[in-house]
Legacy VTK file of the C-alpha trace (Angstrom):
# vtk DataFile Version 3.0
C-alpha trace
ASCII
DATASET POLYDATA
POINTS 225 float
0.000 0.000 0.000
1.248 3.496 -0.867
1.977 5.699 2.131
-0.214 8.768 2.124
-0.950 11.999 3.960
-3.600 12.161 6.665
-6.545 14.534 6.334
-4.865 16.945 8.750
-1.681 16.911 6.671
-3.634 17.592 3.465
-5.382 20.473 5.238
-2.018 21.846 6.430
-0.694 21.857 2.871
-3.792 23.633 1.555
-3.509 26.264 4.293
-0.006 27.222 3.151
-1.458 28.697 -0.060
-3.975 30.996 1.670
-2.691 34.559 1.495
-2.927 37.095 4.309
-6.228 38.966 4.458
-8.189 36.910 1.921
-11.841 35.968 2.386
-12.269 32.199 2.570
-15.173 29.769 2.775
-14.438 26.241 3.987
-16.784 23.427 3.023
-18.497 21.250 5.620
-16.422 18.437 7.121
-12.866 17.763 5.983
-12.225 21.295 4.578
-12.968 22.814 7.996
-9.610 21.431 9.168
-7.809 24.027 7.029
-8.665 26.764 9.557
-6.398 25.081 12.127
-3.253 25.592 10.084
-2.977 29.260 9.145
0.711 30.093 8.663
2.326 32.436 11.181
1.987 36.067 10.171
-1.074 35.466 7.997
-4.722 35.760 8.916
-7.549 34.763 6.618
-11.081 36.064 7.148
-13.346 33.020 7.286
-16.921 33.178 6.000
-19.683 30.698 6.775
-22.902 30.433 4.806
-25.165 30.632 7.845
-24.106 34.249 8.371
-20.794 34.872 10.152
-17.699 36.629 8.826
-14.475 36.588 10.834
-14.897 33.533 13.040
-12.028 31.949 14.902
-10.936 28.574 16.207
-13.202 26.040 17.851
-13.677 26.687 21.580
-12.361 24.248 24.202
-14.602 21.300 24.948
-17.261 22.381 27.426
-16.949 26.083 26.540
-19.124 25.984 23.415
-21.805 28.615 22.882
-24.269 26.776 20.659
-25.701 29.941 19.164
-22.249 30.367 17.569
-21.836 27.666 14.935
-20.596 27.311 11.380
-22.490 25.808 8.434
-21.437 22.346 9.586
-23.095 22.969 12.998
-19.720 22.994 14.756
-19.020 25.475 17.559
-16.869 28.492 16.679
-15.382 31.516 18.391
-15.375 35.087 17.110
-12.432 37.312 16.238
-12.430 41.080 16.835
-14.517 42.726 14.140
-16.593 39.624 13.388
-19.982 40.277 11.808
-23.365 38.546 11.731
-25.805 38.837 8.852
-28.868 37.319 7.232
-28.541 34.059 5.295
-29.601 35.885 2.121
-26.843 38.476 2.625
-24.351 35.658 3.108
-25.250 34.195 -0.271
-25.166 37.652 -1.833
-21.514 37.799 -0.746
-20.884 34.447 -2.411
-22.780 35.156 -5.618
-21.430 38.697 -5.836
-17.843 37.489 -6.134
-16.717 38.782 -2.725
-14.967 35.560 -1.637
-11.374 34.999 -2.697
-11.159 31.267 -2.026
-13.528 28.334 -1.522
-12.051 25.060 -0.276
-14.293 22.036 -0.723
-14.240 18.267 -0.497
-14.916 16.015 -3.470
-16.224 12.673 -4.619
-14.759 13.239 -8.094
-12.802 15.920 -9.943
-12.500 15.780 -13.732
-9.446 16.873 -15.680
-11.372 19.848 -17.093
-12.165 21.096 -13.563
-15.682 19.696 -13.183
-16.524 18.912 -9.553
-18.882 16.333 -8.040
-19.087 16.699 -4.271
-22.635 15.904 -3.222
-24.883 12.889 -2.962
-28.373 12.014 -1.821
-27.240 8.695 -0.359
-28.436 7.574 3.106
-25.254 8.717 4.873
-24.801 12.061 3.101
-26.055 15.611 3.518
-29.326 15.344 1.537
-28.671 18.288 -0.785
-25.876 20.207 -2.460
-26.176 23.094 0.012
-24.217 26.210 -0.940
-21.520 24.426 -2.918
-23.029 25.249 -6.316
-22.955 28.931 -5.420
-19.453 28.760 -3.959
-17.782 27.101 -6.940
-18.948 29.855 -9.287
-18.890 32.789 -6.867
-15.416 32.413 -5.354
-12.457 33.727 -7.304
-10.487 30.509 -6.716
-11.715 27.001 -5.908
-9.505 24.379 -4.271
-10.327 20.799 -3.372
-8.979 18.720 -0.481
-9.501 14.986 -0.857
-8.123 11.483 -0.629
-6.558 10.497 -3.946
-8.720 7.365 -4.170
-11.986 6.185 -2.640
-12.123 3.800 0.302
-12.564 1.061 -2.323
-9.404 2.119 -4.157
-11.107 3.781 -7.122
-9.587 7.013 -8.525
-11.286 10.259 -7.520
-9.414 12.204 -10.218
-11.039 11.190 -13.487
-11.437 12.104 -17.153
-15.132 12.876 -16.714
-17.272 12.812 -13.589
-19.868 10.043 -13.442
-21.652 11.556 -10.431
-23.985 14.597 -10.406
-22.000 17.794 -10.926
-21.654 20.582 -8.408
-19.984 22.850 -10.947
-18.509 22.847 -14.437
-14.844 23.709 -15.057
-14.620 25.379 -11.654
-11.689 23.756 -9.791
-8.253 25.395 -9.908
-6.134 23.217 -7.594
-6.439 19.825 -5.889
-4.667 18.803 -2.679
-4.765 15.024 -2.291
-3.237 12.465 0.042
-0.513 11.882 -2.569
-0.038 15.059 -4.597
-0.812 18.679 -5.412
-2.324 19.052 -8.875
-3.378 22.126 -10.838
-6.008 22.155 -13.549
-4.774 24.072 -16.574
-6.163 23.963 -20.129
-8.476 21.087 -19.110
-5.575 18.914 -17.960
-4.211 17.680 -14.626
-0.785 19.286 -14.154
1.306 17.683 -11.417
3.033 20.215 -9.146
4.019 18.194 -6.066
4.030 14.543 -5.052
5.113 12.500 -2.059
8.809 11.602 -2.479
8.117 7.923 -1.784
5.548 7.700 -4.593
6.828 7.253 -8.135
5.204 8.974 -11.078
4.090 5.571 -12.406
2.459 4.696 -9.063
0.673 8.041 -8.967
-0.539 7.672 -12.536
-1.849 4.179 -11.770
-4.315 5.620 -9.221
-5.305 8.602 -11.383
-7.898 7.978 -14.106
-6.670 10.736 -16.430
-3.240 11.652 -17.693
-0.968 13.645 -15.386
0.920 16.310 -17.314
4.373 17.494 -16.245
5.156 21.165 -16.783
8.453 22.081 -15.146
9.867 20.611 -11.946
7.683 18.402 -9.757
8.427 19.406 -6.169
8.515 16.979 -3.231
5.322 17.199 -1.176
6.501 17.407 2.429
4.590 18.128 5.639
6.022 18.721 9.157
6.028 15.557 11.197
4.101 17.118 14.086
1.018 17.859 11.965
-1.734 15.476 12.993
LINES 1 226
225 0 1 2 3 4 5 6 7 8 9 10 11 12 13 14 15 16 17 18 19 20 21 22 23 24 25 26 27 28 29 30 31 32 33 34 35 36 37 38 39 40 41 42 43 44 45 46 47 48 49 50 51 52 53 54 55 56 57 58 59 60 61 62 63 64 65 66 67 68 69 70 71 72 73 74 75 76 77 78 79 80 81 82 83 84 85 86 87 88 89 90 91 92 93 94 95 96 97 98 99 100 101 102 103 104 105 106 107 108 109 110 111 112 113 114 115 116 117 118 119 120 121 122 123 124 125 126 127 128 129 130 131 132 133 134 135 136 137 138 139 140 141 142 143 144 145 146 147 148 149 150 151 152 153 154 155 156 157 158 159 160 161 162 163 164 165 166 167 168 169 170 171 172 173 174 175 176 177 178 179 180 181 182 183 184 185 186 187 188 189 190 191 192 193 194 195 196 197 198 199 200 201 202 203 204 205 206 207 208 209 210 211 212 213 214 215 216 217 218 219 220 221 222 223 224
């Protein structure tokens, strides 16, 4: 079995690309981990669809205020200057192009940037939620995901077979094995785990990986967990 990054390590890598002062929406679940790993000297302004701008870290266990939650119903804290607003105003921010980055999970990403990240299955959120708005309202869309499904099937594909969240909307993918950009409807490999060969990576990717320049080693600090 190929060694791979944990979800926390993927989230750490994605956080390194968030610039100081940008407005960011994190999808429900796995993407929420990204907020834990803001680089020193940088501070993103986090937006949540239920109507908070400028929230902070999760409170200690037992200190939650359950009127203060994010879209995933997890407890949050507030930073100085945080704002509350109506749900409709929140989506006006999204649809009006006021978010710099949206970071979402995925079931599948196609080489042309199509994204499938919702399902109506029995164990899933029973709707797409705000993701359809986010992928076309944010200036940049990134995905954090395992490279393959729990059954070993590639999540990076030529064309999505699941219902689409958005068309040609993804810019960058952070997986458990690599960092991949989508350029000119192709997967362009930017970073990979040093222990994984290009052939091994290609074998678990269902579309061709293009090489454009140097492929950098994907490394994460050992204390990230």
